[in-house]
mmCIF file of the N, C-alpha and C atoms, coordinates in Angstrom:
data_MODEL
# 
_entry.id   MODEL 
# 
loop_
_atom_site.group_PDB 
_atom_site.id 
_atom_site.type_symbol 
_atom_site.label_atom_id 
_atom_site.label_alt_id 
_atom_site.label_comp_id 
_atom_site.label_asym_id 
_atom_site.label_entity_id 
_atom_site.label_seq_id 
_atom_site.pdbx_PDB_ins_code 
_atom_site.Cartn_x 
_atom_site.Cartn_y 
_atom_site.Cartn_z 
_atom_site.occupancy 
_atom_site.B_iso_or_equiv 
_atom_site.pdbx_formal_charge 
_atom_site.auth_seq_id 
_atom_site.auth_comp_id 
_atom_site.auth_asym_id 
_atom_site.auth_atom_id 
_atom_site.pdbx_PDB_model_num 
ATOM 1   N N  . UNK A 1 1  ? -20.581 7.109   4.453   1.00 0.00 ? 1  UNK A N  1 
ATOM 2   C CA . UNK A 1 1  ? -20.812 5.735   4.842   1.00 0.00 ? 1  UNK A CA 1 
ATOM 3   C C  . UNK A 1 1  ? -20.985 5.707   6.362   1.00 0.00 ? 1  UNK A C  1 
ATOM 4   N N  . UNK A 1 2  ? -21.985 5.016   6.801   1.00 0.00 ? 2  UNK A N  1 
ATOM 5   C CA . UNK A 1 2  ? -22.221 4.825   8.228   1.00 0.00 ? 2  UNK A CA 1 
ATOM 6   C C  . UNK A 1 2  ? -21.953 3.371   8.566   1.00 0.00 ? 2  UNK A C  1 
ATOM 7   N N  . UNK A 1 3  ? -21.146 3.139   9.592   1.00 0.00 ? 3  UNK A N  1 
ATOM 8   C CA . UNK A 1 3  ? -20.806 1.788   10.023  1.00 0.00 ? 3  UNK A CA 1 
ATOM 9   C C  . UNK A 1 3  ? -21.432 1.515   11.378  1.00 0.00 ? 3  UNK A C  1 
ATOM 10  N N  . UNK A 1 4  ? -21.788 0.272   11.615  1.00 0.00 ? 4  UNK A N  1 
ATOM 11  C CA . UNK A 1 4  ? -22.358 -0.134  12.898  1.00 0.00 ? 4  UNK A CA 1 
ATOM 12  C C  . UNK A 1 4  ? -21.280 -0.813  13.726  1.00 0.00 ? 4  UNK A C  1 
ATOM 13  N N  . UNK A 1 5  ? -21.155 -0.422  14.967  1.00 0.00 ? 5  UNK A N  1 
ATOM 14  C CA . UNK A 1 5  ? -20.181 -1.000  15.880  1.00 0.00 ? 5  UNK A CA 1 
ATOM 15  C C  . UNK A 1 5  ? -20.816 -2.198  16.576  1.00 0.00 ? 5  UNK A C  1 
ATOM 16  N N  . UNK A 1 6  ? -20.117 -3.332  16.565  1.00 0.00 ? 6  UNK A N  1 
ATOM 17  C CA . UNK A 1 6  ? -20.631 -4.540  17.222  1.00 0.00 ? 6  UNK A CA 1 
ATOM 18  C C  . UNK A 1 6  ? -20.415 -4.441  18.724  1.00 0.00 ? 6  UNK A C  1 
ATOM 19  N N  . UNK A 1 7  ? -20.969 -5.393  19.466  1.00 0.00 ? 7  UNK A N  1 
ATOM 20  C CA . UNK A 1 7  ? -20.799 -5.413  20.921  1.00 0.00 ? 7  UNK A CA 1 
ATOM 21  C C  . UNK A 1 7  ? -19.339 -5.616  21.315  1.00 0.00 ? 7  UNK A C  1 
ATOM 22  N N  . UNK A 1 8  ? -18.530 -6.121  20.388  1.00 0.00 ? 8  UNK A N  1 
ATOM 23  C CA . UNK A 1 8  ? -17.101 -6.317  20.648  1.00 0.00 ? 8  UNK A CA 1 
ATOM 24  C C  . UNK A 1 8  ? -16.275 -5.101  20.227  1.00 0.00 ? 8  UNK A C  1 
ATOM 25  N N  . UNK A 1 9  ? -16.943 -4.028  19.791  1.00 0.00 ? 9  UNK A N  1 
ATOM 26  C CA . UNK A 1 9  ? -16.240 -2.813  19.387  1.00 0.00 ? 9  UNK A CA 1 
ATOM 27  C C  . UNK A 1 9  ? -15.621 -2.889  18.007  1.00 0.00 ? 9  UNK A C  1 
ATOM 28  N N  . UNK A 1 10 ? -16.152 -3.747  17.143  1.00 0.00 ? 10 UNK A N  1 
ATOM 29  C CA . UNK A 1 10 ? -15.603 -3.931  15.814  1.00 0.00 ? 10 UNK A CA 1 
ATOM 30  C C  . UNK A 1 10 ? -16.544 -3.352  14.759  1.00 0.00 ? 10 UNK A C  1 
ATOM 31  N N  . UNK A 1 11 ? -15.950 -2.970  13.622  1.00 0.00 ? 11 UNK A N  1 
ATOM 32  C CA . UNK A 1 11 ? -16.735 -2.535  12.466  1.00 0.00 ? 11 UNK A CA 1 
ATOM 33  C C  . UNK A 1 11 ? -16.249 -3.304  11.246  1.00 0.00 ? 11 UNK A C  1 
ATOM 34  N N  . UNK A 1 12 ? -17.113 -3.442  10.269  1.00 0.00 ? 12 UNK A N  1 
ATOM 35  C CA . UNK A 1 12 ? -16.758 -4.097  9.013   1.00 0.00 ? 12 UNK A CA 1 
ATOM 36  C C  . UNK A 1 12 ? -16.790 -3.050  7.920   1.00 0.00 ? 12 UNK A C  1 
ATOM 37  N N  . UNK A 1 13 ? -15.692 -2.966  7.154   1.00 0.00 ? 13 UNK A N  1 
ATOM 38  C CA . UNK A 1 13 ? -15.626 -2.015  6.049   1.00 0.00 ? 13 UNK A CA 1 
ATOM 39  C C  . UNK A 1 13 ? -16.187 -2.665  4.793   1.00 0.00 ? 13 UNK A C  1 
ATOM 40  N N  . UNK A 1 14 ? -16.948 -1.911  4.031   1.00 0.00 ? 14 UNK A N  1 
ATOM 41  C CA . UNK A 1 14 ? -17.545 -2.428  2.799   1.00 0.00 ? 14 UNK A CA 1 
ATOM 42  C C  . UNK A 1 14 ? -16.488 -2.618  1.722   1.00 0.00 ? 14 UNK A C  1 
ATOM 43  N N  . UNK A 1 15 ? -16.779 -3.527  0.792   1.00 0.00 ? 15 UNK A N  1 
ATOM 44  C CA . UNK A 1 15 ? -15.854 -3.840  -0.289  1.00 0.00 ? 15 UNK A CA 1 
ATOM 45  C C  . UNK A 1 15 ? -15.469 -2.607  -1.098  1.00 0.00 ? 15 UNK A C  1 
ATOM 46  N N  . UNK A 1 16 ? -16.436 -1.740  -1.394  1.00 0.00 ? 16 UNK A N  1 
ATOM 47  C CA . UNK A 1 16 ? -16.118 -0.571  -2.223  1.00 0.00 ? 16 UNK A CA 1 
ATOM 48  C C  . UNK A 1 16 ? -15.152 0.369   -1.503  1.00 0.00 ? 16 UNK A C  1 
ATOM 49  N N  . UNK A 1 17 ? -15.221 0.441   -0.178  1.00 0.00 ? 17 UNK A N  1 
ATOM 50  C CA . UNK A 1 17 ? -14.302 1.251   0.607   1.00 0.00 ? 17 UNK A CA 1 
ATOM 51  C C  . UNK A 1 17 ? -12.887 0.665   0.523   1.00 0.00 ? 17 UNK A C  1 
ATOM 52  N N  . UNK A 1 18 ? -12.785 -0.655  0.678   1.00 0.00 ? 18 UNK A N  1 
ATOM 53  C CA . UNK A 1 18 ? -11.486 -1.320  0.602   1.00 0.00 ? 18 UNK A CA 1 
ATOM 54  C C  . UNK A 1 18 ? -10.902 -1.222  -0.803  1.00 0.00 ? 18 UNK A C  1 
ATOM 55  N N  . UNK A 1 19 ? -11.746 -1.333  -1.803  1.00 0.00 ? 19 UNK A N  1 
ATOM 56  C CA . UNK A 1 19 ? -11.294 -1.200  -3.192  1.00 0.00 ? 19 UNK A CA 1 
ATOM 57  C C  . UNK A 1 19 ? -10.737 0.196   -3.429  1.00 0.00 ? 19 UNK A C  1 
ATOM 58  N N  . UNK A 1 20 ? -11.408 1.200   -2.883  1.00 0.00 ? 20 UNK A N  1 
ATOM 59  C CA . UNK A 1 20 ? -10.943 2.581   -3.013  1.00 0.00 ? 20 UNK A CA 1 
ATOM 60  C C  . UNK A 1 20 ? -9.536  2.738   -2.430  1.00 0.00 ? 20 UNK A C  1 
ATOM 61  N N  . UNK A 1 21 ? -9.256  2.055   -1.333  1.00 0.00 ? 21 UNK A N  1 
ATOM 62  C CA . UNK A 1 21 ? -7.940  2.103   -0.701  1.00 0.00 ? 21 UNK A CA 1 
ATOM 63  C C  . UNK A 1 21 ? -6.925  1.184   -1.379  1.00 0.00 ? 21 UNK A C  1 
ATOM 64  N N  . UNK A 1 22 ? -7.407  0.310   -2.261  1.00 0.00 ? 22 UNK A N  1 
ATOM 65  C CA . UNK A 1 22 ? -6.519  -0.649  -2.912  1.00 0.00 ? 22 UNK A CA 1 
ATOM 66  C C  . UNK A 1 22 ? -6.131  -1.799  -2.009  1.00 0.00 ? 22 UNK A C  1 
ATOM 67  N N  . UNK A 1 23 ? -7.007  -2.137  -1.074  1.00 0.00 ? 23 UNK A N  1 
ATOM 68  C CA . UNK A 1 23 ? -6.734  -3.196  -0.095  1.00 0.00 ? 23 UNK A CA 1 
ATOM 69  C C  . UNK A 1 23 ? -7.274  -4.527  -0.597  1.00 0.00 ? 23 UNK A C  1 
ATOM 70  N N  . UNK A 1 24 ? -6.432  -5.550  -0.543  1.00 0.00 ? 24 UNK A N  1 
ATOM 71  C CA . UNK A 1 24 ? -6.817  -6.914  -0.900  1.00 0.00 ? 24 UNK A CA 1 
ATOM 72  C C  . UNK A 1 24 ? -6.928  -7.724  0.387   1.00 0.00 ? 24 UNK A C  1 
ATOM 73  N N  . UNK A 1 25 ? -7.655  -8.852  0.354   1.00 0.00 ? 25 UNK A N  1 
ATOM 74  C CA . UNK A 1 25 ? -7.757  -9.699  1.546   1.00 0.00 ? 25 UNK A CA 1 
ATOM 75  C C  . UNK A 1 25 ? -6.380  -10.064 2.092   1.00 0.00 ? 25 UNK A C  1 
ATOM 76  N N  . UNK A 1 26 ? -6.231  -9.972  3.401   1.00 0.00 ? 26 UNK A N  1 
ATOM 77  C CA . UNK A 1 26 ? -4.969  -10.287 4.057   1.00 0.00 ? 26 UNK A CA 1 
ATOM 78  C C  . UNK A 1 26 ? -4.038  -9.099  4.242   1.00 0.00 ? 26 UNK A C  1 
ATOM 79  N N  . UNK A 1 27 ? -4.296  -7.993  3.535   1.00 0.00 ? 27 UNK A N  1 
ATOM 80  C CA . UNK A 1 27 ? -3.454  -6.803  3.693   1.00 0.00 ? 27 UNK A CA 1 
ATOM 81  C C  . UNK A 1 27 ? -3.892  -6.014  4.920   1.00 0.00 ? 27 UNK A C  1 
ATOM 82  N N  . UNK A 1 28 ? -3.083  -5.060  5.299   1.00 0.00 ? 28 UNK A N  1 
ATOM 83  C CA . UNK A 1 28 ? -3.343  -4.276  6.505   1.00 0.00 ? 28 UNK A CA 1 
ATOM 84  C C  . UNK A 1 28 ? -3.672  -2.829  6.162   1.00 0.00 ? 28 UNK A C  1 
ATOM 85  N N  . UNK A 1 29 ? -4.391  -2.180  7.086   1.00 0.00 ? 29 UNK A N  1 
ATOM 86  C CA . UNK A 1 29 ? -4.662  -0.754  6.961   1.00 0.00 ? 29 UNK A CA 1 
ATOM 87  C C  . UNK A 1 29 ? -4.128  -0.048  8.200   1.00 0.00 ? 29 UNK A C  1 
ATOM 88  N N  . UNK A 1 30 ? -3.834  1.229   8.061   1.00 0.00 ? 30 UNK A N  1 
ATOM 89  C CA . UNK A 1 30 ? -3.408  2.058   9.182   1.00 0.00 ? 30 UNK A CA 1 
ATOM 90  C C  . UNK A 1 30 ? -4.509  3.061   9.472   1.00 0.00 ? 30 UNK A C  1 
ATOM 91  N N  . UNK A 1 31 ? -4.762  3.293   10.747  1.00 0.00 ? 31 UNK A N  1 
ATOM 92  C CA . UNK A 1 31 ? -5.741  4.292   11.166  1.00 0.00 ? 31 UNK A CA 1 
ATOM 93  C C  . UNK A 1 31 ? -5.057  5.200   12.175  1.00 0.00 ? 31 UNK A C  1 
ATOM 94  N N  . UNK A 1 32 ? -5.057  6.491   11.878  1.00 0.00 ? 32 UNK A N  1 
ATOM 95  C CA . UNK A 1 32 ? -4.456  7.475   12.773  1.00 0.00 ? 32 UNK A CA 1 
ATOM 96  C C  . UNK A 1 32 ? -5.534  8.360   13.366  1.00 0.00 ? 32 UNK A C  1 
ATOM 97  N N  . UNK A 1 33 ? -5.390  8.666   14.656  1.00 0.00 ? 33 UNK A N  1 
ATOM 98  C CA . UNK A 1 33 ? -6.295  9.607   15.320  1.00 0.00 ? 33 UNK A CA 1 
ATOM 99  C C  . UNK A 1 33 ? -5.825  11.019  14.993  1.00 0.00 ? 33 UNK A C  1 
ATOM 100 N N  . UNK A 1 34 ? -6.727  11.833  14.497  1.00 0.00 ? 34 UNK A N  1 
ATOM 101 C CA . UNK A 1 34 ? -6.412  13.210  14.138  1.00 0.00 ? 34 UNK A CA 1 
ATOM 102 C C  . UNK A 1 34 ? -6.798  14.138  15.289  1.00 0.00 ? 34 UNK A C  1 
ATOM 103 N N  . UNK A 1 35 ? -6.142  15.297  15.383  1.00 0.00 ? 35 UNK A N  1 
ATOM 104 C CA . UNK A 1 35 ? -6.417  16.228  16.490  1.00 0.00 ? 35 UNK A CA 1 
ATOM 105 C C  . UNK A 1 35 ? -7.874  16.682  16.574  1.00 0.00 ? 35 UNK A C  1 
ATOM 106 N N  . UNK A 1 36 ? -8.568  16.712  15.440  1.00 0.00 ? 36 UNK A N  1 
ATOM 107 C CA . UNK A 1 36 ? -9.960  17.177  15.449  1.00 0.00 ? 36 UNK A CA 1 
ATOM 108 C C  . UNK A 1 36 ? -10.962 16.085  15.816  1.00 0.00 ? 36 UNK A C  1 
ATOM 109 N N  . UNK A 1 37 ? -10.465 14.896  16.191  1.00 0.00 ? 37 UNK A N  1 
ATOM 110 C CA . UNK A 1 37 ? -11.355 13.804  16.578  1.00 0.00 ? 37 UNK A CA 1 
ATOM 111 C C  . UNK A 1 37 ? -11.698 12.862  15.438  1.00 0.00 ? 37 UNK A C  1 
ATOM 112 N N  . UNK A 1 38 ? -11.258 13.172  14.228  1.00 0.00 ? 38 UNK A N  1 
ATOM 113 C CA . UNK A 1 38 ? -11.525 12.288  13.093  1.00 0.00 ? 38 UNK A CA 1 
ATOM 114 C C  . UNK A 1 38 ? -10.417 11.230  12.999  1.00 0.00 ? 38 UNK A C  1 
ATOM 115 N N  . UNK A 1 39 ? -10.608 10.290  12.085  1.00 0.00 ? 39 UNK A N  1 
ATOM 116 C CA . UNK A 1 39 ? -9.623  9.244   11.837  1.00 0.00 ? 39 UNK A CA 1 
ATOM 117 C C  . UNK A 1 39 ? -9.146  9.342   10.396  1.00 0.00 ? 39 UNK A C  1 
ATOM 118 N N  . UNK A 1 40 ? -7.875  9.066   10.181  1.00 0.00 ? 40 UNK A N  1 
ATOM 119 C CA . UNK A 1 40 ? -7.315  8.985   8.831   1.00 0.00 ? 40 UNK A CA 1 
ATOM 120 C C  . UNK A 1 40 ? -7.019  7.515   8.564   1.00 0.00 ? 40 UNK A C  1 
ATOM 121 N N  . UNK A 1 41 ? -7.584  6.989   7.467   1.00 0.00 ? 41 UNK A N  1 
ATOM 122 C CA . UNK A 1 41 ? -7.425  5.581   7.123   1.00 0.00 ? 41 UNK A CA 1 
ATOM 123 C C  . UNK A 1 41 ? -6.656  5.488   5.813   1.00 0.00 ? 41 UNK A C  1 
ATOM 124 N N  . UNK A 1 42 ? -5.643  4.607   5.769   1.00 0.00 ? 42 UNK A N  1 
ATOM 125 C CA . UNK A 1 42 ? -4.883  4.412   4.539   1.00 0.00 ? 42 UNK A CA 1 
ATOM 126 C C  . UNK A 1 42 ? -4.333  2.987   4.507   1.00 0.00 ? 42 UNK A C  1 
ATOM 127 N N  . UNK A 1 43 ? -3.970  2.572   3.317   1.00 0.00 ? 43 UNK A N  1 
ATOM 128 C CA . UNK A 1 43 ? -3.361  1.256   3.160   1.00 0.00 ? 43 UNK A CA 1 
ATOM 129 C C  . UNK A 1 43 ? -1.991  1.262   3.820   1.00 0.00 ? 43 UNK A C  1 
ATOM 130 N N  . UNK A 1 44 ? -1.646  0.173   4.475   1.00 0.00 ? 44 UNK A N  1 
ATOM 131 C CA . UNK A 1 44 ? -0.332  0.024   5.087   1.00 0.00 ? 44 UNK A CA 1 
ATOM 132 C C  . UNK A 1 44 ? 0.557   -0.638  4.051   1.00 0.00 ? 44 UNK A C  1 
ATOM 133 N N  . UNK A 1 45 ? 1.257   0.183   3.287   1.00 0.00 ? 45 UNK A N  1 
ATOM 134 C CA . UNK A 1 45 ? 2.112   -0.323  2.216   1.00 0.00 ? 45 UNK A CA 1 
ATOM 135 C C  . UNK A 1 45 ? 3.483   -0.689  2.749   1.00 0.00 ? 45 UNK A C  1 
ATOM 136 N N  . UNK A 1 46 ? 3.938   -1.838  2.332   1.00 0.00 ? 46 UNK A N  1 
ATOM 137 C CA . UNK A 1 46 ? 5.268   -2.280  2.716   1.00 0.00 ? 46 UNK A CA 1 
ATOM 138 C C  . UNK A 1 46 ? 6.303   -1.383  2.055   1.00 0.00 ? 46 UNK A C  1 
ATOM 139 N N  . UNK A 1 47 ? 7.263   -0.959  2.818   1.00 0.00 ? 47 UNK A N  1 
ATOM 140 C CA . UNK A 1 47 ? 8.347   -0.170  2.258   1.00 0.00 ? 47 UNK A CA 1 
ATOM 141 C C  . UNK A 1 47 ? 9.591   -1.031  2.238   1.00 0.00 ? 47 UNK A C  1 
ATOM 142 N N  . UNK A 1 48 ? 10.467  -0.736  1.340   1.00 0.00 ? 48 UNK A N  1 
ATOM 143 C CA . UNK A 1 48 ? 11.686  -1.512  1.228   1.00 0.00 ? 48 UNK A CA 1 
ATOM 144 C C  . UNK A 1 48 ? 12.883  -0.590  1.161   1.00 0.00 ? 48 UNK A C  1 
ATOM 145 N N  . UNK A 1 49 ? 14.000  -1.191  0.894   1.00 0.00 ? 49 UNK A N  1 
ATOM 146 C CA . UNK A 1 49 ? 15.242  -0.447  0.779   1.00 0.00 ? 49 UNK A CA 1 
ATOM 147 C C  . UNK A 1 49 ? 15.752  -0.556  -0.637  1.00 0.00 ? 49 UNK A C  1 
ATOM 148 N N  . UNK A 1 50 ? 16.722  0.249   -0.970  1.00 0.00 ? 50 UNK A N  1 
ATOM 149 C CA . UNK A 1 50 ? 17.325  0.168   -2.296  1.00 0.00 ? 50 UNK A CA 1 
ATOM 150 C C  . UNK A 1 50 ? 17.999  -1.192  -2.473  1.00 0.00 ? 50 UNK A C  1 
ATOM 151 N N  . UNK A 1 51 ? 18.446  -1.795  -1.377  1.00 0.00 ? 51 UNK A N  1 
ATOM 152 C CA . UNK A 1 51 ? 19.041  -3.135  -1.445  1.00 0.00 ? 51 UNK A CA 1 
ATOM 153 C C  . UNK A 1 51 ? 17.987  -4.154  -1.903  1.00 0.00 ? 51 UNK A C  1 
ATOM 154 N N  . UNK A 1 52 ? 16.736  -3.995  -1.442  1.00 0.00 ? 52 UNK A N  1 
ATOM 155 C CA . UNK A 1 52 ? 15.659  -4.876  -1.890  1.00 0.00 ? 52 UNK A CA 1 
ATOM 156 C C  . UNK A 1 52 ? 15.456  -4.754  -3.397  1.00 0.00 ? 52 UNK A C  1 
ATOM 157 N N  . UNK A 1 53 ? 15.509  -3.524  -3.898  1.00 0.00 ? 53 UNK A N  1 
ATOM 158 C CA . UNK A 1 53 ? 15.332  -3.291  -5.331  1.00 0.00 ? 53 UNK A CA 1 
ATOM 159 C C  . UNK A 1 53 ? 16.460  -3.957  -6.105  1.00 0.00 ? 53 UNK A C  1 
ATOM 160 N N  . UNK A 1 54 ? 17.669  -3.811  -5.632  1.00 0.00 ? 54 UNK A N  1 
ATOM 161 C CA . UNK A 1 54 ? 18.808  -4.425  -6.287  1.00 0.00 ? 54 UNK A CA 1 
ATOM 162 C C  . UNK A 1 54 ? 18.650  -5.946  -6.309  1.00 0.00 ? 54 UNK A C  1 
ATOM 163 N N  . UNK A 1 55 ? 18.197  -6.510  -5.204  1.00 0.00 ? 55 UNK A N  1 
ATOM 164 C CA . UNK A 1 55 ? 18.008  -7.951  -5.129  1.00 0.00 ? 55 UNK A CA 1 
ATOM 165 C C  . UNK A 1 55 ? 16.970  -8.464  -6.110  1.00 0.00 ? 55 UNK A C  1 
ATOM 166 N N  . UNK A 1 56 ? 15.946  -7.670  -6.359  1.00 0.00 ? 56 UNK A N  1 
ATOM 167 C CA . UNK A 1 56 ? 14.909  -8.047  -7.315  1.00 0.00 ? 56 UNK A CA 1 
ATOM 168 C C  . UNK A 1 56 ? 15.465  -8.046  -8.734  1.00 0.00 ? 56 UNK A C  1 
ATOM 169 N N  . UNK A 1 57 ? 16.312  -7.073  -9.030  1.00 0.00 ? 57 UNK A N  1 
ATOM 170 C CA . UNK A 1 57 ? 16.787  -6.874  -10.398 1.00 0.00 ? 57 UNK A CA 1 
ATOM 171 C C  . UNK A 1 57 ? 18.019  -7.710  -10.738 1.00 0.00 ? 57 UNK A C  1 
ATOM 172 N N  . UNK A 1 58 ? 18.787  -8.129  -9.759  1.00 0.00 ? 58 UNK A N  1 
ATOM 173 C CA . UNK A 1 58 ? 20.076  -8.777  -9.990  1.00 0.00 ? 58 UNK A CA 1 
ATOM 174 C C  . UNK A 1 58 ? 19.954  -10.052 -10.814 1.00 0.00 ? 58 UNK A C  1 
ATOM 175 N N  . UNK A 1 59 ? 20.631  -10.085 -11.939 1.00 0.00 ? 59 UNK A N  1 
ATOM 176 C CA . UNK A 1 59 ? 20.729  -11.283 -12.759 1.00 0.00 ? 59 UNK A CA 1 
ATOM 177 C C  . UNK A 1 59 ? 19.453  -11.710 -13.450 1.00 0.00 ? 59 UNK A C  1 
ATOM 178 N N  . UNK A 1 60 ? 18.442  -10.875 -13.485 1.00 0.00 ? 60 UNK A N  1 
ATOM 179 C CA . UNK A 1 60 ? 17.159  -11.280 -14.050 1.00 0.00 ? 60 UNK A CA 1 
ATOM 180 C C  . UNK A 1 60 ? 17.064  -11.016 -15.556 1.00 0.00 ? 60 UNK A C  1 
ATOM 181 N N  . UNK A 1 61 ? 17.890  -10.143 -16.081 1.00 0.00 ? 61 UNK A N  1 
ATOM 182 C CA . UNK A 1 61 ? 17.758  -9.786  -17.484 1.00 0.00 ? 61 UNK A CA 1 
ATOM 183 C C  . UNK A 1 61 ? 19.083  -9.299  -18.044 1.00 0.00 ? 61 UNK A C  1 
ATOM 184 N N  . UNK A 1 62 ? 19.226  -9.394  -19.345 1.00 0.00 ? 62 UNK A N  1 
ATOM 185 C CA . UNK A 1 62 ? 20.387  -8.835  -20.038 1.00 0.00 ? 62 UNK A CA 1 
ATOM 186 C C  . UNK A 1 62 ? 20.041  -7.520  -20.714 1.00 0.00 ? 62 UNK A C  1 
ATOM 187 N N  . UNK A 1 63 ? 18.793  -7.096  -20.592 1.00 0.00 ? 63 UNK A N  1 
ATOM 188 C CA . UNK A 1 63 ? 18.324  -5.874  -21.232 1.00 0.00 ? 63 UNK A CA 1 
ATOM 189 C C  . UNK A 1 63 ? 18.830  -4.669  -20.446 1.00 0.00 ? 63 UNK A C  1 
ATOM 190 N N  . UNK A 1 64 ? 19.301  -3.661  -21.154 1.00 0.00 ? 64 UNK A N  1 
ATOM 191 C CA . UNK A 1 64 ? 19.754  -2.429  -20.521 1.00 0.00 ? 64 UNK A CA 1 
ATOM 192 C C  . UNK A 1 64 ? 18.583  -1.448  -20.512 1.00 0.00 ? 64 UNK A C  1 
ATOM 193 N N  . UNK A 1 65 ? 18.235  -0.953  -19.339 1.00 0.00 ? 65 UNK A N  1 
ATOM 194 C CA . UNK A 1 65 ? 17.118  -0.021  -19.209 1.00 0.00 ? 65 UNK A CA 1 
ATOM 195 C C  . UNK A 1 65 ? 17.640  1.414   -19.245 1.00 0.00 ? 65 UNK A C  1 
ATOM 196 N N  . UNK A 1 66 ? 16.805  2.310   -19.763 1.00 0.00 ? 66 UNK A N  1 
ATOM 197 C CA . UNK A 1 66 ? 17.153  3.726   -19.741 1.00 0.00 ? 66 UNK A CA 1 
ATOM 198 C C  . UNK A 1 66 ? 16.931  4.265   -18.333 1.00 0.00 ? 66 UNK A C  1 
ATOM 199 N N  . UNK A 1 67 ? 17.510  5.411   -18.044 1.00 0.00 ? 67 UNK A N  1 
ATOM 200 C CA . UNK A 1 67 ? 17.330  6.036   -16.741 1.00 0.00 ? 67 UNK A CA 1 
ATOM 201 C C  . UNK A 1 67 ? 15.849  6.316   -16.489 1.00 0.00 ? 67 UNK A C  1 
ATOM 202 N N  . UNK A 1 68 ? 15.139  6.731   -17.522 1.00 0.00 ? 68 UNK A N  1 
ATOM 203 C CA . UNK A 1 68 ? 13.693  6.998   -17.388 1.00 0.00 ? 68 UNK A CA 1 
ATOM 204 C C  . UNK A 1 68 ? 12.934  5.724   -17.019 1.00 0.00 ? 68 UNK A C  1 
ATOM 205 N N  . UNK A 1 69 ? 13.275  4.602   -17.654 1.00 0.00 ? 69 UNK A N  1 
ATOM 206 C CA . UNK A 1 69 ? 12.623  3.328   -17.345 1.00 0.00 ? 69 UNK A CA 1 
ATOM 207 C C  . UNK A 1 69 ? 12.934  2.879   -15.913 1.00 0.00 ? 69 UNK A C  1 
ATOM 208 N N  . UNK A 1 70 ? 14.168  3.079   -15.488 1.00 0.00 ? 70 UNK A N  1 
ATOM 209 C CA . UNK A 1 70 ? 14.551  2.711   -14.123 1.00 0.00 ? 70 UNK A CA 1 
ATOM 210 C C  . UNK A 1 70 ? 13.804  3.572   -13.115 1.00 0.00 ? 70 UNK A C  1 
ATOM 211 N N  . UNK A 1 71 ? 13.720  4.874   -13.366 1.00 0.00 ? 71 UNK A N  1 
ATOM 212 C CA . UNK A 1 71 ? 12.989  5.775   -12.463 1.00 0.00 ? 71 UNK A CA 1 
ATOM 213 C C  . UNK A 1 71 ? 11.518  5.397   -12.366 1.00 0.00 ? 71 UNK A C  1 
ATOM 214 N N  . UNK A 1 72 ? 10.913  5.049   -13.495 1.00 0.00 ? 72 UNK A N  1 
ATOM 215 C CA . UNK A 1 72 ? 9.491   4.660   -13.502 1.00 0.00 ? 72 UNK A CA 1 
ATOM 216 C C  . UNK A 1 72 ? 9.284   3.370   -12.701 1.00 0.00 ? 72 UNK A C  1 
ATOM 217 N N  . UNK A 1 73 ? 10.151  2.394   -12.905 1.00 0.00 ? 73 UNK A N  1 
ATOM 218 C CA . UNK A 1 73 ? 10.039  1.122   -12.177 1.00 0.00 ? 73 UNK A CA 1 
ATOM 219 C C  . UNK A 1 73 ? 10.266  1.332   -10.684 1.00 0.00 ? 73 UNK A C  1 
ATOM 220 N N  . UNK A 1 74 ? 11.222  2.170   -10.342 1.00 0.00 ? 74 UNK A N  1 
ATOM 221 C CA . UNK A 1 74 ? 11.498  2.454   -8.933  1.00 0.00 ? 74 UNK A CA 1 
ATOM 222 C C  . UNK A 1 74 ? 10.312  3.132   -8.272  1.00 0.00 ? 74 UNK A C  1 
ATOM 223 N N  . UNK A 1 75 ? 9.730   4.131   -8.942  1.00 0.00 ? 75 UNK A N  1 
ATOM 224 C CA . UNK A 1 75 ? 8.579   4.843   -8.393  1.00 0.00 ? 75 UNK A CA 1 
ATOM 225 C C  . UNK A 1 75 ? 7.405   3.897   -8.195  1.00 0.00 ? 75 UNK A C  1 
ATOM 226 N N  . UNK A 1 76 ? 7.164   3.015   -9.145  1.00 0.00 ? 76 UNK A N  1 
ATOM 227 C CA . UNK A 1 76 ? 6.063   2.055   -9.024  1.00 0.00 ? 76 UNK A CA 1 
ATOM 228 C C  . UNK A 1 76 ? 6.318   1.090   -7.875  1.00 0.00 ? 76 UNK A C  1 
ATOM 229 N N  . UNK A 1 77 ? 7.569   0.660   -7.695  1.00 0.00 ? 77 UNK A N  1 
ATOM 230 C CA . UNK A 1 77 ? 7.908   -0.260  -6.611  1.00 0.00 ? 77 UNK A CA 1 
ATOM 231 C C  . UNK A 1 77 ? 7.711   0.365   -5.252  1.00 0.00 ? 77 UNK A C  1 
ATOM 232 N N  . UNK A 1 78 ? 8.130   1.602   -5.077  1.00 0.00 ? 78 UNK A N  1 
ATOM 233 C CA . UNK A 1 78 ? 7.983   2.293   -3.811  1.00 0.00 ? 78 UNK A CA 1 
ATOM 234 C C  . UNK A 1 78 ? 6.524   2.612   -3.526  1.00 0.00 ? 78 UNK A C  1 
ATOM 235 N N  . UNK A 1 79 ? 5.683   2.680   -4.556  1.00 0.00 ? 79 UNK A N  1 
ATOM 236 C CA . UNK A 1 79 ? 4.262   2.951   -4.380  1.00 0.00 ? 79 UNK A CA 1 
ATOM 237 C C  . UNK A 1 79 ? 3.484   1.673   -4.094  1.00 0.00 ? 79 UNK A C  1 
ATOM 238 N N  . UNK A 1 80 ? 4.176   0.539   -4.069  1.00 0.00 ? 80 UNK A N  1 
ATOM 239 C CA . UNK A 1 80 ? 3.507   -0.725  -3.786  1.00 0.00 ? 80 UNK A CA 1 
ATOM 240 C C  . UNK A 1 80 ? 2.880   -1.356  -5.010  1.00 0.00 ? 80 UNK A C  1 
ATOM 241 N N  . UNK A 1 81 ? 3.225   -0.879  -6.205  1.00 0.00 ? 81 UNK A N  1 
ATOM 242 C CA . UNK A 1 81 ? 2.668   -1.424  -7.457  1.00 0.00 ? 81 UNK A CA 1 
ATOM 243 C C  . UNK A 1 81 ? 3.638   -2.406  -8.051  1.00 0.00 ? 81 UNK A C  1 
ATOM 244 N N  . UNK A 1 82 ? 3.100   -3.307  -8.866  1.00 0.00 ? 82 UNK A N  1 
ATOM 245 C CA . UNK A 1 82 ? 3.949   -4.287  -9.547  1.00 0.00 ? 82 UNK A CA 1 
ATOM 246 C C  . UNK A 1 82 ? 3.745   -4.192  -11.028 1.00 0.00 ? 82 UNK A C  1 
# 
C-alpha cells in the first residue's frame, strides 16, 4: 500500500488496513520506529488488571464456570475481545 502525505504531514489509512488491525472508529493505534527505519503499526489495546476482571464478574451470575471456561474468558478479555 502506498500512502500520500498531505502538506500537514498527515496520511489516511484505508478501511481494509484498519479492518486488518481490528480498529474501529474512535480507537487508537500505536506506531513504533524500528531500528531499520521501518514502522511497526498495531492496535492500541486497553489493558486492565485482575481487579477489573473481578469487577466485571462480581454478582452478575449464579452459574459456576469451569476453570477452562474462566481461562478462555480471561484470555479473550486480555486480548481486547468481548
